[in-house]
C-alpha positions, -999 to +999 in steps of 0.1 A: -252+142+028-229+127+001-208+109+028-239+092+043-249+080+008-214+066+002-213+049+036-248+033+029-237+020-005-205+005+009-225-011+038-250-027+013-221-040-008-206-057+023-239-071+033-244-084-002-211-103+000-221-117+034-255-128+021-239-145-009-217-167+013-244-172+040-264-197+019-235-216+004-224-250+020-197-247+046-161-256+037-148-258+072-142-292+088-148-298+125-113-312+128-113-339+155-145-354+143-142-348+106-109-358+088-097-343+055-093-368+027-062-358+007-062-360-031-045-389-049-013-369-057-009-355-021+027-358-009+028-367+028+058-382+045+081-407+029+072-444+033+091-475+023+084-510+011+115-527+026+110-560+007+112-542-026+142-520-018+174-530-036+196-505-017+206-487-049+207-453-030+192-435-059+166-419-036+193-406-012+212-391-042+181-374-055+172-358-022+181-321-022+184-319+016+201-353+022+173-364+045+176-400+034+203-425+043+204-460+031+226-485+050+231-520+036+254-551+037+266-571+008+258-607+012+276-638+000+256-638-032+270-603-040+235-587-035+228-558-013+207-564+018+189-534+033+198-529+070+186-494+077+167-467+059+170-435+079+145-408+071+150-373+087+115-358+084+127-326+101+147-315+071+124-331+044+109-307+018+081-332+009+091-325-028+088-362-040+122-361-058+133-392-040+103-412-053+110-407-090+144-424-095+135-455-075+137-484-100+119-509-077+091-485-066+101-492-030+097-456-018+066-435-020+049-405-004+020-416+018-011-396+027-002-387+063-008-351+071-009-350+109+029-348+115+032-325+145+054-338+174+066-324+207+102-338+204+122-331+173+142-364+178+111-384+169+112-370+134+143-391+127+131-426+120+144-459+106+117-470+081+129-506+080+120-511+116+087-491+116+053-501+103+055-480+072+053-510+049+023-511+027+016-537+000 
């Protein structure tokens, strides 16, 4: 008789938890139709403002995984001109350490979160030649 009473009490506790969540609003998104809006400080993939980049390579030095590579030429006016900014997203930690030392605010973490691909080679990209530029 004692076991039946214990089982009934535990059943009522479980039903109480279920009833408590039954009348709350849903937190699940119906993914293809509804999209998640990331918070302001969300760190997605690295993006670049190529016109602002001064090719100082501070971002590449700060990266713990060496997933950034800055290639440049020195012009006749002794200034560096950005040729390539290679970003290897397959090894990126999305830590944001590359964004902090940039003196020109040329590199930033955007809000992209749909980053799955079928071919790993597409995760290596040249950000100067892509449409990652945002004013």
